[in-house]
C-alpha positions in Angstrom: 39.4 143.4 -26.7 36.7 142.7 -29.3 33.0 143.9 -29.4 32.1 140.4 -28.1 33.5 141.6 -24.8 31.2 144.7 -24.9 28.2 142.5 -25.6 29.1 140.1 -22.9 29.4 142.9 -20.4 26.2 144.5 -21.5 24.2 141.3 -20.9 26.0 140.5 -17.6 25.3 143.9 -16.0 21.8 144.3 -14.5 21.2 147.7 -16.2 22.4 146.5 -19.6 20.3 143.3 -19.4 17.2 145.4 -18.4 17.8 147.8 -21.4 18.1 144.9 -23.8 14.9 143.5 -22.5 13.1 146.8 -22.7 14.4 147.4 -26.2 13.2 144.0 -27.4 9.8 144.6 -25.7 9.4 148.0 -27.3 10.3 146.6 -30.8 7.7 143.9 -30.2 5.1 146.4 -29.2 5.7 148.6 -32.3 5.5 145.4 -34.5 2.3 144.4 -32.8 0.8 147.9 -33.4 1.8 147.8 -37.0 0.3 144.3 -37.5 -2.9 145.3 -35.6 -3.5 148.4 -37.7 -1.6 147.2 -40.8 -4.6 147.0 -43.1 -5.6 150.6 -42.5 -2.1 151.8 -42.8 -1.3 149.9 -46.0 -4.5 151.2 -47.7 -3.3 154.8 -47.2 0.5 154.5 -47.1 2.3 155.8 -50.1 5.9 156.9 -49.5 6.6 158.3 -53.0 10.2 159.0 -54.2 9.5 162.7 -53.7 8.6 162.2 -50.0 11.5 159.8 -49.4 13.9 162.4 -50.8 12.5 165.2 -48.8 12.7 163.1 -45.6 16.2 162.1 -46.5 17.3 165.7 -47.0 15.9 166.5 -43.6 17.8 163.6 -42.1 21.1 164.8 -43.5 20.3 168.4 -42.4 19.9 167.0 -38.9 23.3 165.3 -39.1 24.9 168.6 -40.1 23.2 170.6 -37.4 24.2 168.1 -34.8 27.8 168.5 -35.8 27.5 172.3 -35.7 26.0 172.2 -32.2 28.9 170.1 -30.9 31.3 172.6 -32.4 29.6 175.5 -30.8 29.3 174.0 -27.3 32.8 172.5 -27.2 34.1 176.0 -28.2 32.8 177.3 -24.9 35.4 175.1 -23.2 38.1 176.2 -25.6 38.1 173.0 -27.7 37.9 173.4 -31.5 36.5 170.4 -33.3 36.5 170.4 -37.2 33.0 170.1 -38.6 33.9 166.9 -40.4 34.8 165.2 -37.1 31.9 166.8 -35.3 29.5 165.3 -37.9 31.2 161.9 -37.5 30.7 162.1 -33.7 27.1 163.0 -34.2 26.5 160.1 -36.6 28.3 157.8 -34.2 26.1 158.9 -31.2 22.9 158.6 -33.3 23.9 155.1 -34.5 25.3 153.6 -31.3 22.6 155.0 -28.9 20.4 152.2 -30.3 22.6 150.0 -28.2 22.1 149.7 -24.4 24.0 151.8 -21.8 24.1 155.0 -23.9 27.0 153.5 -25.8 27.1 156.3 -28.4 27.1 159.1 -25.8 29.8 157.3 -23.6 32.1 156.8 -26.7 31.5 160.4 -27.6 33.0 161.4 -24.3 35.9 159.0 -24.7 36.8 160.3 -28.1 36.5 164.0 -27.0 38.7 163.4 -24.0 41.4 161.4 -25.8 41.5 163.4 -29.0 40.6 166.9 -27.9 41.4 166.7 -24.1 37.8 167.7 -23.2 37.5 166.7 -19.6 34.8 164.4 -18.2 33.4 167.3 -16.2 33.1 169.6 -19.2 31.7 166.8 -21.3 29.1 166.1 -18.7 28.2 169.8 -18.6 28.0 169.9 -22.4 25.6 167.0 -22.5 23.5 168.3 -19.6 23.3 171.8 -20.9 22.4 170.8 -24.5 19.8 168.4 -23.2 18.1 171.1 -21.1 18.1 173.6 -24.0 16.7 170.9 -26.4 13.9 170.0 -24.0 13.1 173.7 -23.4 12.9 174.4 -27.2 10.6 171.4 -27.6 8.4 172.5 -24.7 8.1 176.1 -25.9 7.3 175.1 -29.5 4.7 172.5 -28.4 3.2 175.0 -25.9 3.1 177.9 -28.3 1.6 175.7 -31.0 -1.2 174.5 -28.7 -2.0 178.1 -27.6 -2.0 179.5 -31.1 -4.3 176.7 -32.2 -6.6 177.6 -29.3 -6.8 174.0 -28.1 -5.7 172.3 -24.9 -4.8 175.6 -23.2 -3.8 173.8 -20.0 -1.3 171.6 -21.8 -0.1 174.5 -23.8 0.6 176.6 -20.7 2.3 173.7 -19.0 4.6 172.9 -21.9 5.4 176.6 -22.3 5.9 177.8 -18.8 7.4 174.8 -16.9 10.6 174.4 -18.9 10.9 178.2 -19.3 10.9 178.6 -15.5 13.6 175.9 -15.3 15.8 177.6 -17.9 15.2 181.1 -16.4 16.3 179.7 -13.0 19.5 178.2 -14.5 20.3 181.5 -16.2 20.0 183.4 -13.0 21.9 180.8 -11.0 24.6 180.6 -13.7 25.2 184.4 -13.4 25.2 184.4 -9.6 27.1 181.2 -8.9 30.6 181.1 -7.4 32.8 178.7 -9.4 35.5 176.5 -7.9 33.7 176.2 -4.6 34.7 172.6 -4.0 38.0 172.6 -5.8 39.8 171.9 -2.6 37.6 169.0 -1.5 39.3 165.8 -0.4 37.0 163.6 -2.7 37.9 163.4 -6.3 34.3 162.6 -7.2 33.1 165.8 -5.5 35.8 167.8 -7.3 34.8 166.4 -10.7 31.1 166.8 -10.1 31.7 170.4 -8.9 33.5 171.1 -12.2 30.6 169.7 -14.2 28.1 171.9 -12.3 30.4 174.9 -12.9 30.5 174.0 -16.6 26.7 174.0 -16.8 26.8 177.4 -15.0 29.2 178.7 -17.6 27.0 177.7 -20.4 23.8 179.3 -19.0 25.6 182.5 -18.1 26.8 183.0 -21.7 24.0 184.8 -23.5 25.6 184.5 -26.9 26.2 180.7 -26.5 22.6 180.3 -25.4 21.3 182.2 -28.4 23.3 180.1 -30.8 22.3 176.8 -29.2 18.6 177.9 -29.1 18.8 178.8 -32.8 20.4 175.4 -33.6 17.8 173.5 -31.6 14.9 175.4 -33.3 16.4 174.3 -36.6 16.7 170.7 -35.4 13.1 170.5 -34.2 11.9 172.2 -37.4 13.7 169.7 -39.5 12.3 166.9 -37.5 8.8 168.4 -37.8 9.2 168.6 -41.5 10.0 164.9 -41.6 6.8 164.2 -39.6 4.8 166.5 -41.8 5.9 164.5 -44.9 5.3 161.2 -43.0 1.7 162.3 -42.4 1.5 163.1 -46.1 2.8 159.6 -47.0 -0.1 158.2 -44.8 -2.6 160.2 -46.9 -3.4 162.6 -44.1 -3.1 166.4 -43.9 -2.1 168.1 -40.7 -1.3 171.8 -40.0 2.3 172.6 -39.2 1.3 173.6 -35.7 -0.2 170.1 -35.1 2.9 168.5 -36.6 5.2 170.7 -34.4 3.3 169.6 -31.3 3.5 165.9 -32.4 7.2 166.2 -33.0 8.1 168.1 -29.9 6.3 165.7 -27.6 7.9 162.8 -29.5 11.3 164.3 -28.7 10.4 165.0 -25.1 9.3 161.4 -24.6 12.5 160.2 -26.3 14.7 162.3 -24.0 12.9 160.8 -20.9 13.2 157.2 -22.3 15.2 154.5 -20.5 15.0 152.4 -23.7 17.9 152.6 -26.2 17.1 154.9 -29.1 13.9 156.0 -27.4 12.2 153.1 -29.2 8.5 153.1 -28.3 8.7 156.3 -26.2 9.0 158.5 -29.3 6.1 156.8 -30.9 4.1 157.1 -27.7 4.9 160.8 -27.5 3.8 161.3 -31.1 0.6 159.5 -30.4 -0.1 161.7 -27.4 0.7 164.8 -29.4 -1.7 163.7 -32.1 -4.5 163.1 -29.6 -4.3 166.5 -27.9 -4.2 168.3 -31.3 -7.3 166.6 -32.5 -5.6 164.0 -34.8 -5.8 160.2 -34.5 -3.3 158.8 -31.9 -2.7 155.9 -34.3 -1.9 158.3 -37.0 0.7 160.1 -34.9 2.2 156.7 -33.9 2.4 155.6 -37.6 4.0 158.9 -38.7 6.7 158.5 -36.1 7.3 154.9 -37.3 7.7 156.2 -40.9 10.1 158.9 -39.8 12.2 156.4 -37.8 12.2 153.9 -40.6 13.7 156.4 -43.1 16.2 157.6 -40.5 17.2 154.0 -39.7 17.8 153.4 -43.4 20.4 156.2 -43.5 21.9 155.2 -40.1 22.5 151.8 -41.5 23.7 152.9 -44.9 25.8 155.9 -43.7 25.9 155.9 -39.9 27.3 152.4 -39.4 30.2 152.7 -42.0 31.0 156.2 -40.7 31.0 154.9 -37.1 33.3 152.0 -38.0 35.7 154.3 -39.9 35.8 156.9 -37.2 36.3 154.3 -34.4 39.2 152.9 -36.4 40.6 156.4 -37.0 40.5 157.3 -33.3 41.6 153.9 -31.9 38.4 153.7 -29.8 36.3 150.5 -29.6 33.0 149.4 -28.2 34.8 148.1 -25.2 35.7 151.6 -24.2 32.0 152.2 -23.6 32.1 149.8 -20.6 35.7 150.5 -19.6 36.4 154.1 -20.6 39.1 154.9 -18.1 42.2 153.9 -20.0 41.5 156.4 -22.8 40.4 159.1 -20.3 43.6 159.6 -18.4 44.5 162.9 -20.1 43.7 166.5 -19.1 44.3 168.6 -16.1 44.3 167.7 -12.4 42.7 164.3 -11.7 42.4 163.7 -15.4 39.8 166.5 -15.6 40.4 170.1 -16.7 
């Protein structure tokens, strides 16, 4: 089938149509904000070649770290993915998740299952575990930054303690859990879901794996914060790295909670909120996020799209598999899941 079939299905399904509508509405809102404050932004905006190169280097550093994280986490489930292919997968996810229905994430699971026999349950555990760690790192960095700056202590304690309590509970649960509890259940759905939960438990009971993933995510957030720092500079404004770290972390938190493809609008809103609580202009935080996204989009179009097309052709996967993944998923252990 062609990608036309994927598009047709995405607009026929209720959730796909809603996400298309939300994406277009978010793009419209960002455009309206830019037009509304365009005069002020244009008078200060100066994305010099130096700043463009620095932001670009950070973008590519992010692509590399995403690939390394996938390697590390899949290794916990005894699957070795070469760094080159892990980076292709990371680029594909970043590029295609601007489409509705988490297309990039779904195809990532399809490729990993067909090519590396990583089961659906373990892939679900990998995504869930990495998302929790990423959110925890963002929360801790935002909270610590706010506390060190001595401003908004309430928000600082909330961002620091709430996600830490969740991760601590998961670590304790992971070490106390009894795996395979529902392996003999009559329902295949229950068995697969149980394996996914066991996979999350395995991740949070492995101290070395957690340490590695935390270090990788600190690197990812730091690279992102560097891009935002240079975006502020391109807007003619200076911000401390603590302020920028808070703006970045909250932008990421809002993105992760977004129901809109690519987190469009949510990331900018999170950055605006982060700017406001650190004493900066909310409009400035919003604009810095737009600058960061614009440069990233340049490289997703120039590098991400060709890399995605090449990798999909190499693996024999198509966009249609995002809405009908079953045919390429029938490998693995019992019930097609290891």
